[in-house]
C-alpha positions as CSV (number, residue, x, y, z in Angstrom):
1,M,91.2,0.8,32.1
2,K,88.4,-1.1,33.4
3,R,87.8,1.4,36.4
4,K,87.6,4.4,33.8
5,L,85.1,2.5,31.8
6,L,83.1,1.7,34.7
7,F,83.1,5.4,35.7
8,V,82.2,6.6,32.4
9,S,79.2,4.2,32.3
10,V,78.0,5.2,35.7
11,I,78.1,9.2,34.6
12,L,76.0,8.1,31.4
13,I,73.4,6.1,33.3
14,V,73.1,9.1,35.8
15,C,72.6,11.2,32.6
16,V,70.3,9.4,31.1
17,L,68.0,9.1,34.3
18,A,68.1,12.7,35.0
19,A,66.8,13.3,31.2
20,A,64.1,10.7,31.8
21,C,63.0,12.3,35.0
22,N,62.8,15.7,33.5
23,G,60.8,14.4,30.5
24,A,58.4,12.7,32.5
25,A,57.4,15.7,34.8
26,P,53.7,15.8,35.3
27,I,51.6,18.0,33.1
28,G,50.2,19.9,36.2
29,E,53.8,21.3,37.0
30,K,53.6,23.3,33.4
31,I,50.5,25.0,34.8
32,G,51.4,27.8,37.3
33,R,48.9,30.0,39.3
34,S,48.5,33.6,38.5
35,D,48.0,36.3,41.4
36,G,44.3,36.7,40.5
37,G,43.7,32.9,41.3
38,G,43.4,32.0,37.8
39,Y,45.8,29.9,35.7
40,Y,48.5,30.6,33.0
41,I,50.5,28.3,30.8
42,N,54.5,28.7,31.1
43,E,55.0,27.3,27.5
44,V,52.9,30.0,25.8
45,A,54.1,33.0,28.2
46,D,56.5,34.2,25.4
47,D,53.7,33.6,22.8
48,V,51.4,36.0,24.9
49,T,54.3,38.7,25.5
50,A,54.8,38.7,21.8
51,T,51.2,39.1,21.1
52,E,51.0,42.0,23.4
53,E,54.1,43.7,22.0
54,K,52.6,43.4,18.5
55,S,49.2,44.8,19.7
56,E,51.2,48.0,20.8
57,N,52.9,48.5,17.4
58,Q,49.3,48.1,16.0
59,I,48.2,51.1,18.1
60,K,51.1,53.1,16.6
61,D,50.6,52.1,13.1
62,I,46.5,52.0,13.2
63,K,45.0,53.9,10.2
64,T,41.2,53.8,11.0
65,R,40.1,55.3,14.2
66,K,37.4,53.6,16.3
67,L,35.1,56.8,16.7
68,I,31.7,56.8,18.3
69,K,29.7,59.8,17.1
70,D,26.6,61.1,18.8
71,S,24.1,64.0,17.9
72,E,21.4,65.9,19.9
73,L,18.6,68.0,18.2
74,E,16.1,70.5,19.4
75,I,13.5,70.9,16.9
76,E,10.4,73.1,16.5
77,T,7.6,72.2,13.8
78,K,4.1,73.9,13.1
79,E,3.0,70.3,11.5
80,F,3.9,67.8,14.2
81,D,2.1,64.9,12.6
82,K,3.4,65.4,9.2
83,F,7.0,66.0,10.5
84,I,6.9,62.8,12.5
85,S,5.8,60.8,9.6
86,N,8.7,62.2,7.2
87,L,11.2,61.9,10.0
88,E,10.5,58.1,10.2
89,K,10.6,57.6,6.4
90,E,14.1,59.2,6.3
91,I,15.3,57.0,9.0
92,N,14.2,54.0,7.2
93,R,15.9,55.2,3.9
94,L,19.0,55.8,5.5
95,G,19.0,52.3,6.8
96,G,18.5,53.3,10.5
97,Y,15.9,52.5,13.1
98,I,14.0,54.3,16.0
99,Q,15.5,53.0,19.4
100,K,12.8,55.0,21.5
101,S,9.7,57.0,20.9
102,D,7.9,59.0,23.5
103,V,5.2,61.3,22.4
104,S,3.1,63.4,25.0
105,G,0.3,66.1,25.1
106,S,-2.7,66.6,22.8
107,T,-4.4,68.9,20.5
108,D,-7.6,69.7,23.0
109,Y,-7.7,73.2,24.2
110,G,-5.1,74.0,21.8
111,A,-2.3,72.5,23.7
112,N,1.0,71.7,21.8
113,R,2.5,68.2,21.7
114,Y,5.8,66.9,22.6
115,A,8.1,64.1,21.2
116,L,11.3,62.4,22.2
117,I,12.8,60.2,19.6
118,V,16.2,58.3,19.9
119,A,17.2,56.9,16.4
120,R,20.3,54.9,15.4
121,I,21.7,55.9,12.2
122,P,24.6,54.5,10.2
123,A,27.5,56.7,11.0
124,D,28.7,57.4,7.5
125,K,25.4,58.9,6.9
126,L,24.8,61.0,9.8
127,D,25.7,64.4,8.5
128,D,23.2,63.5,5.3
129,F,20.6,62.8,8.1
130,T,21.0,65.9,10.2
131,N,21.0,68.3,7.1
132,Q,17.9,66.5,5.8
133,V,15.9,67.0,9.2
134,S,17.0,70.7,8.9
135,T,15.1,70.9,5.8
136,L,11.9,69.3,7.4
137,A,11.6,71.5,10.5
138,A,13.3,74.3,12.3
139,V,16.3,72.9,14.3
140,K,16.8,75.3,17.3
141,S,20.0,73.6,18.5
142,K,22.5,71.2,17.3
143,K,25.0,69.4,19.4
144,E,27.5,66.6,18.3
145,S,30.1,64.5,20.3
146,V,32.7,62.2,19.1
147,R,34.4,59.6,21.2
148,D,37.8,57.9,20.4
149,V,37.7,54.4,21.6
150,T,40.9,53.2,19.6
151,M,43.1,52.4,22.5
152,D,40.3,50.6,24.2
153,Y,39.4,48.6,21.1
154,V,42.7,47.4,20.3
155,D,43.7,46.5,23.9
156,I,40.6,44.3,24.0
157,E,41.5,42.6,20.7
158,S,44.9,41.9,21.9
159,R,43.5,40.6,25.0
160,I,41.4,38.2,22.7
161,R,44.2,36.9,20.9
162,A,46.2,36.4,24.0
163,L,43.2,34.4,25.5
164,K,42.6,32.2,22.6
165,A,46.0,31.3,22.2
166,E,45.8,30.3,26.0
167,E,42.7,28.4,25.2
168,E,44.3,26.4,22.6
169,S,47.4,25.5,24.6
170,L,45.2,24.3,27.5
171,L,43.3,22.4,24.9
172,A,46.5,20.7,23.7
173,L,47.6,20.1,27.3
174,L,44.0,18.6,28.1
175,K,44.7,15.9,25.4
176,K,47.8,14.9,27.0
177,A,46.8,14.8,30.6
178,E,46.5,11.5,32.3
179,R,46.3,12.4,35.9
180,L,42.8,13.5,37.3
181,D,44.3,16.5,39.2
182,D,45.8,17.5,36.0
183,I,42.7,17.4,34.2
184,L,40.6,19.2,36.9
185,S,43.3,22.2,36.9
186,I,43.2,22.4,33.1
187,Q,39.5,22.5,33.0
188,K,39.5,25.1,35.7
189,A,41.8,27.3,33.8
190,L,39.8,26.6,30.4
191,T,36.6,27.9,32.3
192,D,38.3,31.1,33.6
193,V,39.9,31.9,30.1
194,R,36.5,31.3,28.3
195,Y,34.7,33.6,30.9
196,Q,36.9,36.3,30.0
197,L,36.8,35.5,26.2
198,E,33.0,36.1,26.5
199,S,33.4,39.2,28.5
200,Y,35.9,40.9,26.0
201,E,33.8,39.6,22.9
202,S,30.7,41.5,24.3
203,K,32.6,44.5,24.8
204,I,33.9,44.4,21.1
205,R,30.3,43.7,20.1
206,T,28.9,46.9,22.1
207,Y,31.8,49.0,20.5
208,D,31.1,47.8,17.0
209,D,27.5,48.6,17.4
210,L,28.1,52.0,18.7
211,I,30.7,52.8,16.1
212,E,28.6,51.6,13.1
213,Y,25.5,53.3,14.2
214,S,25.6,56.9,15.6
215,T,22.9,57.6,18.4
216,V,20.8,60.9,17.7
217,T,18.6,62.4,20.2
218,M,15.8,64.5,19.0
219,E,13.4,66.6,21.0
220,I,10.3,67.6,18.9
221,Q,8.3,70.7,20.2
222,E,4.9,71.5,18.4
223,V,4.7,75.4,17.9
224,E,2.2,78.0,16.3
225,R,5.3,79.7,14.9
226,E,9.0,78.3,14.2
227,T,11.9,80.1,15.7
228,P,14.0,81.8,12.9
229,T,17.2,79.8,12.6
230,K,19.1,82.6,10.9
231,N,19.7,86.7,12.0
232,I,17.0,88.8,10.9
233,G,16.6,92.6,10.8
234,L,15.0,95.1,13.1
235,W,11.8,95.3,11.2
236,Q,11.4,91.6,10.4
237,E,11.9,91.1,14.1
238,I,9.2,93.6,15.0
239,G,6.9,91.9,12.5
240,G,7.8,88.7,13.9
241,N,7.0,89.9,17.6
242,L,3.7,91.5,16.4
243,S,2.4,88.5,14.8
244,E,3.3,86.3,17.7
245,N,1.3,88.7,19.8
246,I,-1.7,88.5,17.5
247,Q,-1.6,84.9,17.3
248,A,-1.4,84.6,21.3
249,I,-4.5,86.7,21.5
250,G,-6.1,84.6,18.8
251,K,-5.3,81.4,20.6
252,A,-6.5,83.1,24.1
253,A,-9.9,84.0,22.4
254,R,-10.2,80.4,20.8
255,S,-9.2,78.8,24.2
256,F,-12.1,80.9,25.9
257,F,-14.6,80.3,23.5
258,I,-13.9,76.5,23.5
259,W,-14.0,76.7,27.2
260,F,-17.4,78.9,27.3
261,V,-19.2,76.6,24.8
262,S,-18.2,73.2,26.9
263,S,-18.9,75.0,30.2
264,L,-22.6,75.9,28.8
265,P,-24.3,72.8,30.6
266,Y,-22.9,74.1,34.0
267,F,-23.9,77.5,33.2
268,V,-27.7,76.3,32.5
269,I,-27.7,74.4,36.0
270,I,-26.2,77.3,37.7
271,A,-28.8,79.6,36.0
272,A,-31.7,77.4,36.8
273,I,-30.7,77.2,40.6
274,A,-30.3,81.0,40.6
275,V,-33.8,81.4,39.2
276,I,-35.2,78.9,41.7
277,I,-33.6,80.9,44.5
278,L,-34.9,84.4,43.1
279,L,-38.5,83.0,43.0
280,I,-38.1,81.7,46.5
281,I,-37.0,85.1,47.7
282,C,-39.6,87.1,45.5
283,L,-42.5,84.9,47.1
284,S,-41.0,85.4,50.5
285,I,-40.9,89.2,50.2
286,R,-44.5,89.4,48.8
287,R,-45.8,87.3,51.8
288,R,-44.3,89.5,54.1
289,K,-45.8,92.6,52.4
290,K,-49.1,90.9,52.6
291,R,-48.5,90.3,56.3
292,R,-47.4,93.9,57.0
293,I,-50.3,95.3,54.9
294,A,-52.8,93.0,56.8
295,V,-51.3,94.1,60.3
296,I,-51.5,97.7,59.3
297,K,-54.9,97.5,58.1
298,T,-56.0,95.7,61.5
299,E,-54.2,98.5,63.4
300,T,-56.0,101.4,61.4
301,D,-59.7,99.4,61.8
302,T,-59.3,99.2,65.5
303,P,-59.3,102.8,66.6
304,A,-62.2,103.4,64.2
305,Q,-64.6,101.1,65.7
306,T,-63.6,102.6,69.2
307,D,-64.4,106.0,68.2
308,N,-67.9,104.9,66.9
309,G,-68.9,103.1,69.7
310,G,-68.4,105.8,72.4
311,P,-71.1,108.2,71.5
312,K,-73.7,105.1,71.5
313,N,-73.0,104.4,75.1
314,N,-73.5,108.3,76.2
315,Q,-77.0,108.2,74.7
């Protein structure tokens, strides 16, 4: 009987010691190393898996799609300054802003101006904006694109949730850690997790901005006559072409007149130089004529004197 009690006591002691050893395992053993060199928490692995499965179900059940809408417009206007002013007012009215503005060209010598404007417009007011632009000027072409980023967006959100859960678990382990190597390992894992969190949160902010505000790129050309945006009849087309040709002739005449008047100082200088050259040539010709006349006169006088002197010698 005593032997049986002793045997049972030994077994109980061994079990208690084994349980104590398992309970006293260092915190560092609860942190494993991932393939990428980072760390993961064995205790929250099941929670992370559950979070990912939940995100997959959210993708299937999602109701609001994450759409990025962009638009490109080619615009012609006869009243360049007025259109630009009205366009800026319309952008401000809808709660948008101008991201980029580049104006080139000038009104000198009848030249036409060109502008490239990139505006950010609230996505829910994009159609209202493009329709309003069509009333302000002639829209030659209009392109729209829609990009669905729902899958990427939901995937990034699930990764953020998983990383935040991992961060909380690491912070809890850090409070319990006593050994220096455990503390260093946990801090290194925290740094990696927080770096990934910042990267994913930055992507989410970028997506939110692109989804909330549509990007509208507008190429604006100043013209003498706007291109019709609707189909027109034969006689209207002939009349339009005739009007364009008349305007082109008038524009060419205007440009020539401006060039001629602005070049008058050069013409005056050239004319003065030409007059001086002509005077020099005329004077030179006169001198040559005088010399020739003098030579001819001398030649005619010499034979006469010879004839008169001959008879005197004979007498």
